[in-house]
N, C-alpha and C positions, 0 to 999 in steps of 0.2 A: 136592662142590666143583668153583668154577670152575676151567677150566684155566687162563683168561685174566684177570687182575685188574690194573689200571691202577698201583694204588697200594699194591700189597704190598711189604713189608720186603725186604731184599736177600738173595737166594739165589744162590750162584756158580752153581748148575746151570740157573739161567734166565738169567744174563746173557747177551746175544747180543753182547754188545761186546767183553768181557775173558774171558780166562779161561784154562786149560792151554793153551799153545802159540799164543795170540791176543794180541798185543799191536800194535793199529794203529799206523802210523808216525805219525800226527798226534800220539799222546800218549806216543810213546817217550821221548822228552828226559827230561822230567821224572819219568816213571815210571821210569827207568834213574839217575834223582838228576844229571842234566848240570846244570850250573850256570846259571843264567839270568845276562841280561847286564844287567838292575836287578835289583832287590833281591827278584824273586820270578818265577816263572812265573805269568800271568793264562789261565786257561780262561774263556772268555766264553760264556754259554750262557742262553738263556729259561729262564724257569721252566717246571716241568712238562717238561723237556726231559732230565731222567738225571742231574743232577749228583751227587745222593745215590750213586745206582748207580755212577757214574764214581767216586768215591771211594773207595766199597767194593771195587769191582772193582781199582784200583790196589793198596790196601792188601794185597788176597789175593794178589796177584800178588809181592809182595815178603816177604823173610823175615821171620820174627818179629822184633818189635821195630824193623823198619826203618821204621816209618811211624808217625807220630803224627798223629791226626784229631782238631781241634778246632773246636766250633760256637759260634762268638762271640755268637750270640743267647742260650745257654745260659751261666747263670753256673755250675752244676754241671759242666758240659764245661770252663770255662774254669778252675775250681778243679784239676780231677781232672787236667787236663796241663800247669797250673802255667805257661800261657802268657797270664798277664795282661800281658806285656809287649806282647803284640798289640792291648791298649785302652787302652794308656796307663799300665800300672802300671810299676815301676823295677827289681823281680826280674831278675836274668839267665834269659834261657830254659832250662830244664834238657834240652838236646838236642844231640846228638854228632854230631860229621863222619860223613858218608855218609847220615845219618836223612831222611827225608822228611816234612815239615811240610804237611798238606792242611788248609787254611782252608775249610769247606764252606760256611759261611754267616757271611759277615762283616759283616754287620748294620751297613753304615754308614750314618751320620748325614747329611742332608741339613741345608744351613745354617739354625741353628736349630732342629734337630729331636733328636729322641732317638736313641742309638745310638753307634756306637764312631766317632770322628772319623778321617776318612781320614788325616790327618796322622798321627795318631796308631799307626795300624795299620801305615803306610809305614814309620816309626821302627822300628816291632817289627818288620816283616820283614827291616829291615837289620841288625839285632840279631841274628836267627837268620842270616841268611847270613853273619855275620862267624864265628858257631862252625861252619862249614864245612857246616853242614845246607842242604837245599836246600826252599825253600817254594813251594807250588804252592796259589794261591787259587782258588775255583770263583766265579765272580762273574755276577750278573745285566748286561745291558747299561747298569741305572741304576747298579749298585755299580760297574761297571769305569770307567763316566764320571766318577763321584767319586774315584774311585782313581788313576787314570794319571797326573793332573798331579802326582802326590807321589812317584812311583817314579823318577824321571829321565829324562834322555832318550832311553835307548835300551828303553824298556818296549813299544816297538812291535815291537820283534823277539822279545818274550816272550811274547804276545798270540797265543793259540791256540783255535781256533774248530772244533768238530767237523764233520766232514761229515755229511751224510745217511747213513742206512744204507745199507751196499750189499747187492748181490741173497744174498749166504752169510748176513748177521746176518738180513734178513726171512727167509730160508728156514728159520734156527734157530728163530726163533720160531715160525713156522707149524708146524714139526713135533712140536709138542705135539698138534695135532688134524690129523694126517695124514689123514682121510678128507674133511675140508671146506677147511681154513684155506689148504693151498697154491695151492689153486685161487681162492679168495676173493682171497688177496695179488695173484696175478696181475690179476685183475678190478678192484682196486684201482688197482693200476699204469696201469691202461689209462682209467680214469678221473677218478682224482685222484690223481697220483703224491706229493702233499704229505702224504699220510697214511700214506706209507712213510718220511717224515724222521726221527721220531724212535723211541725205542722206545715212550716213554708213547703217542704218538698211533695206531701201530701194534695195539699193544695196546688202546688203547679201542676201535679198531674191530673187532678181532677178538673182543673181551669183548662188545660190543653185538650181535655176529653170533651168538656165542655163547648170551647170552639171548633173541636174537629170531631162531630158524632161519627164519622164515619171509620175513626180509629178505635173507636172502644170495642170490639171484636179483636183487636190485634194488639194484644198486649206490648210486644217488641217494638211496632211500629210508633205505636203512642208514645213509649219510653224514649224512643229517639227522636221524636218531635218535641217531647218535653226537654230534653238536654237542650236542644236547640233554643228551646225558648228561655231555660235559665241562663245559657251565657249571652244570649244577644238581647235579653230585654232587660235582664238582672243583672249581668256582671258576676255570674256566679261564682267562675272560678278565680278571676280576680278577687271579689269580696272575700271568699272562703278559704282558698288556698294561699294565694299572693299575700293578700294583705290581714287576713285573721292567723295566719301561720308564720311564726320566727323561721329565720333561713334554716335553723337546726333542724327543726321539727319537719320542714319540708325535704330536707337531706334524711331526716331519718325514714320517712315516706319510700323516697326514692330507693335507698339502700334496703328496705323491707322486701321491697317485689326483687331486686337482684339475689338476695337471699332465698327467698321463695322459689325462685328459678335455680337453685342448687349454686349460687356462686357466695363466696367469703368476700365481704366488704371490709378492708383495713377500717380499724379503730381510727375516729379523727374525733379530739377534743375541740369544743366550743374555743372561739376567738378568747384572748385573755379580758377580763373584764366582762364578759357576756354571762348573763344568767340562763341563756339556753342551753337545752342538755348537748350530750355529745352524740356520735351517732356512729353505726357501724358494728362490726364483729365485737362482740365482749362490750359495747357501751350500756348504760343505761338510760337509754331516751324512753321516755313516757308515751309509747306510740300511741297508746289507748285514749287518750285526750285529744289527738290531732288527727287521727284517722288512720284507717289501715285497710283500705280499699283495694290496694295492690295486692295484701299480702294473702296465701290462699287460705282455705276455710279453716284445715288445722290449728294452723297458725293464730287466725284469729279467736278460736276457740280457748288456746295457749293463753293468749294476751287477752282474754275477756275484752276482745274491742268492738262488740256489737255495735255500741254507739256511735263509731267512727267510721262505720261501714258505708261511706258516701256515694250513691250509685252516680251521681254526676261526676265527682272526683274520679270514681272506677272507671268512668268512659276516657276522661281526660289523662288517666294515669295507668292505664290497662296494665293488666298481667304481660311479664315480659315474653314475647313469643319466641320458643325454642324451633331450632331447625337443625336436624342432623344431616351433615354433609358427607355422604358415604362414595365410593368409589372402588374401582377396580375389584368388584365382586367374583369375577371368572367363574359363573355357574358351569359346572360340567368340566372345569380344569384341575388343576393340582391345587388342592385346597389345605389349608394349615389344620392338622387336627387338635384337639382340647386334650386328647390324652394319646401319651405316646405309647402305642399298643406293639410292643417287639415280638409278643408271643404271637406269631400267626396263627395257634390250633385254635380249634372252636371255643376249647376252654377259656384262652386269651380273650377271644373278642367277647366272650359273656362276663367275664370280670371287668372287660374294659366298659361295657354298655352300662353295667353296675356302677361303674366311677363317673359315665359321665358322658362318654367319650360320644363325639360328634366333631363338626366341623366348625372353624369361626362363625360362619354364616349361622349355625344353630344358635353358636354362643351368644352372638349378637341379638339375636330375637329373644331368647331368655333375658338379657340384658334390659332392653328396652320394656319386658313385662315387668320388669324389677322397677324400673323407672315409673312404671304405671302406676304400680300398687304404690309408690312413692309421692304419686300425684306432679310426677316430673317428666313424662314421656315427650317426645317432641311434638310438637303441633304440625310441622311439616319435615319433608325428606326433600332434598337434593342428591340426584346421582350423576355422577361425572364419568360415566364410561367404562367402558367393558365389563357391563353387566353379564355377557355370556362369555366363555371361553371361544367358541367358535358359532354362528348362527347355523343350529341347526333346529330341528323340531324338539328334540329331546331338551336340550340347552334352554330352548326358548321355555318349555313348559316348564321348568324347575325354576327358572327365574323369574317367571308371572306369576307362579303361586308362591313364591316366596314373597313377592313383592306385594301381593296378596294379604299375604299373612301380616306384613308389617304396615300394610294401611288400616289394618282393624286394630292396630294396637295405639294409632296416634291420638293423641289428646285433643279434645275439644278448646277453643278459645271464641271468645266473645266477640271479638273483631273478625272472625272468619265467619262466612255465610255458609250454608250448608251445601249449596255446588261449589265453591271452592276447591279448587284441585288442591291434593295434599300430596302427591307424590311426583315429582318434577326428574326429568331426564333428558340427558346429552348422551349420544351415543359414541364410543370411542373405539378404536382401530379394531378390536377385537371383536366388535358387533357387525363389522362391513362384511357383507359377503364377497369374501377375495373371487369366487368363481364367476362372477359377474362383471368383475374388472374390465373385460374386453367387449362388454355388451355396447353396442352403437350408443346407448343411452347413459351416459357418467350416472345417473340416477338409481339404473337399475341395481347398484350395489347395497341401495341402501333400503329395498322394499321390503326385504323381510324384517328389519328392524320396525318399520312403520305399521306392517301389519301384525307382528307380534306383540307390539307396545301401544296397540291402539287404543285410545281412550286415556294414555297418559301422556301429558304435554311434552314435546319434544319439539327440536328445531325443525322436523320437516325435511331432511335432505333428500328426500323421494320425490321433492317439487323442482323442477329445473329453473324456475324465476325466482330468484331469491327475495323477491317482492311479494311473492306470495305465501312466501315461509311465516310459520308462527315465530316472534322475536319474543314479546314480551307477555310473561304470566303477571298479573297485577290482584293486588289483595288491598282494595281501596279502604277497607276498615284499618288495617295496618298502616298503609301509607308506604307499602312496599310493593317491589317490582323484582323479578327475576328476568333477566336477558339472556334467552338460552340461546348460545351459540355453537353451531355443529362445526367443530376442528377437523372429524375424520371426513372431510368432504372429498379427498383424493385417497382414502384407504384402498389399499392391496393393486397400487400402481407397480406396474412391471418395472424392473430397474433398468432395464434398457430396452431402444426402441424394437431392436432385433428379436429380443423375447417376446415381442408381443405374438410375431409370426410363429414362432416356436410354440407359443402357449395356444393360440389359434387351431394349429396343426393337431396338438396334443386334444384339445376340446373336440376336433372334429372326429378324431378316430374315436374317442371315447364316446359320444354321442351315436356314431356308426356302428359300436360296438352294441348298442342296446342301453346305455347306463345314460342316466341324467334323467329320463322322462317320469321315474318313479324313485329313482335315487339309490338304486340297486346296480352294480356293476355285473357285467355278464359272466365274468372270468375274474381269474386272480390278476391277470395281467389287465384287465379293463381295471380294477380297482386300484391297482399301481398307477396306470394313467390319471386316474381321479384326485389320486395323492399328489401328483406332479402338477396337477391343474390348480390344485389348490395352496401347494406349499413351493410352488416355484419361488425365486428368487424375487421379493418384493420391497417396494418402499410405503411407508407410512406418515406422508409428511403432514404435520398439523398447518391446517390452513383455514382461515375465515373469509368466505368470501367477500370480495370487496360492497358487492351488492347489498349485504347485511350489514357491514360496517356501516355503511353511508345510511342506513335507516336509525343509528343508534341517536338517541336525544335525550336532553334532560328532562326528567318528567317534575313538574312543578308539585310540589306537595309530596314527592316520593322519596324514599329511600332506595336505591337501585342496585342490586347484586346479579354480576353475571356469571354464568356457569358455563365449562368448555372442557373439553378432555384433556387437550395437551396442555404444556406450561407456556407461559408466555414470557419465563424468565429462568435462565438456568438454575438449576437447584444444586446444594452442596453435595455434589456426588459426582462420579466421574462413570459416565456412559459414552463407549466408543459407538456410537449408531448414527446413520445419516438421518436427518431432520428430525431429530428426538424432540424439537419443541415446535412451536408457530413459525413457521416460515415467514410469516407477516407479521411477527409480535412487535416490532416499530409501529408501523400502522395502525394495529390494533390496539396498543396502548393509547396514541393519540387521539383514536376514535372514543375510547372508553371515557379518558380524562376529559374530552371536550363534552360527553355527554354525563358527565358527572358521575361515573360509578364508583360508588364507595368502596367494593368490594369483588375480588375475583377468585371464584373456586374452581379447580381443576384437579385431576388426577393423575395418570399415566406413568409417574415415576415411581409409585408405589413406595413414596416418600412424604414425610409431614414436612410441610414448608410454610414459613410465613415471612412476608417482605412488605416492605412499604415503598414505593416508586413516585417521583416528581420529575417531569418532565419540564425544564427551564425553559423558557421563552417559549411556551405553548400557549399562552393566552393566562388569564386568572390562576392564581397557585392554586393547585389542588394535588392531594395527595391519594394514589390509587395504592389500594392493600391488596395483597395476593397470598391467598391461602392454597396448600395443595393438600390432599390428603393422603395418608397412606394407605395402603391397599387392605381393604376391608377382610377378605379372607385368603387372597391368594398363597402360596408356599414362596413364589417367585418373589421374595422382596428380602432386602439386607436389614430389615429393624422389625420391631412387631407389630402385627396388625391393628387396626385402629380406625378411629374417623374423626372428622371435626364437628365439633358442635358451635352452632353460632346462635346468639342471642341478640334480640333486636328488642330496644326499650324506646317505647313511644311516649313524648308526654305532648299532647296536644298536637301539633304538626311538627314538632323535633322528635329528631332519633338521636339514638346514642346505640354502640355496637360492642359486643364482644364477641371473642372467638378463641376456643381451646382445642387443643387434640387431646381425645381420649385413646389410650392405648391397650389391648388385651396383654396383660401383665400377670403370667402366674395364675391363669383361670381368672383372673379378675379386671375389670375395664376400669382402669386407673385414668382421672384426668390430670392434666399438664397444666401447665403455665397459663393464663388468661391475657389478651391482649385486648385491651379496650381502646377505643376511639369514637371521635364524633366523626362523621361523614366529611373525607377531604382534609381534615386537620392535619397539620404537621407532622404533630406528636402522639404517639401513644400516651394513656394516662390510665393511673389505677382507678377502679370503681368508684373509691372515695370522692376522687376527683368529677366523676361523672354526676355524683347526688349532689354536688354541690352547685349555687345558684347562677354561679358565671359563665351561663350557657348562651351560645352565640343564637 
């Protein structure tokens, strides 16, 4: 027989909180019959936190006949105790002075729903108090929210919330298996102390370790297994989160994690007639009573919400994943400066250095460092092309070193594994080796990019067969995929067929003169020939190979974001240039919508751009959203430098997304308007709507 069983019936010898000689101070007043200020003492506990064991433990500490327990869900229990007054019946309560009446399951009715009307229970509790008896109600946060408004102005003085298990209580439970359980408890305390907060959670973790001894040495694997057991066998999320909390409590938790990610949630008041709290910015929702697993550590300390830091909920409703979408870095090219140094003298440069002179690339890294200090650094970065200005050894070294510096600043996330890639790339037209556009292999022009950024996931355009190229990068724990689409497939194409022969002649003369092999021209004339080879009139058509589009498919359980360099749709600007976007954009959009791609990220135009598009008559309705990023650092732009910030919020297997552009304005990185949506939904919505329960 198992030593640890989370759902077993009450046994006094297994009760780690109460028992002979043990009566914690937080529950002592009602347990000893002290009179409440209102109609009743109210103990607020989430489901699966040990309410029934607490009721049985209190009853066991009192003299025979000193306690009456009633379950208002059970008509049998109500008839047996003759406490119909608590459900609205008129007979007087058959209790005496000094008795303690414990209401274990209030079964309160929400407006229009089944159950006990909260005003009827409140009236019954007052009738119990009038007899000289003391009432104690064990309520979930949802039940408490329905009841407190009917118990009088002093009810807040009578609300009790059990603290987390202390070290002695944990030790008493672990003592059932002294060979291994005490050591495991200490490992859990170091790995995730939330598992030591309630008797149910600790018993569940120890039970999982008892069933699967091989996991005792791997705390993370053990706790992942315990989460599965909690939901599969004990319906933990259903009971704790959906049934045990009110709608506004759940909304408050969702809003808290958006705020922890750095976003403002518009305040929403509770529906008329509801006793549940408001939520959102400026609201007074008492998150501490309902759980704050998604709030960062600093916010939990500020709110004092350690009781509600539930580790199972934390995996169901994890921290919002933050993704920076940057584009058009143009390392080695003309970059925006953070200080306008009009004084070209050495003194001017020294003064500029004191003022923080640098490039927008430098400023962005400083910005990410500041975000890291605030606990809001990105978890992932997606770069949509033009990483360098020209594919050369010098530019490549600059770019790779800068990306390495950025990667070192990224934040950890529980849903990300240690080997998950954190920086994803797609190349742009500036990342293509135009010198090799005449090579017999069309893929030769992409080999420099593949070699220089080896180890960072990219679309593998250096491979001829689209079926062999990397397409998806998946993050299983997040339920997120990126589809990497190489739109610079044909970058550097000669504008006219006859130009190919001229270019080939230039190239042959250049090589015959001794240039090319070591990258050095034999003479100034040869250097001019090399420049002609590089800068001859070219086109950079954006095109996604049909063989890649054919591989796109919907991923069950994933939200998918596509990344490419060239835009799929015209942006609100006038650009007179051939092939400024993706030439097979219509074909691509059809494939992306069929594959249920939620968002497409691109660069190339150096302009911020956001759109939502839906193809009519192309299958089930699905809205494809597109976000273009401004140039991060290039000076060749019509607007301020910047980047896009993507937020991915997961709740179980469902996702919500939000996007905003952050621009470099007067030396400060300033966020813009937030666009929030559910994958494929026709309309955007504000974050308060995403926090509501009406989720698809």
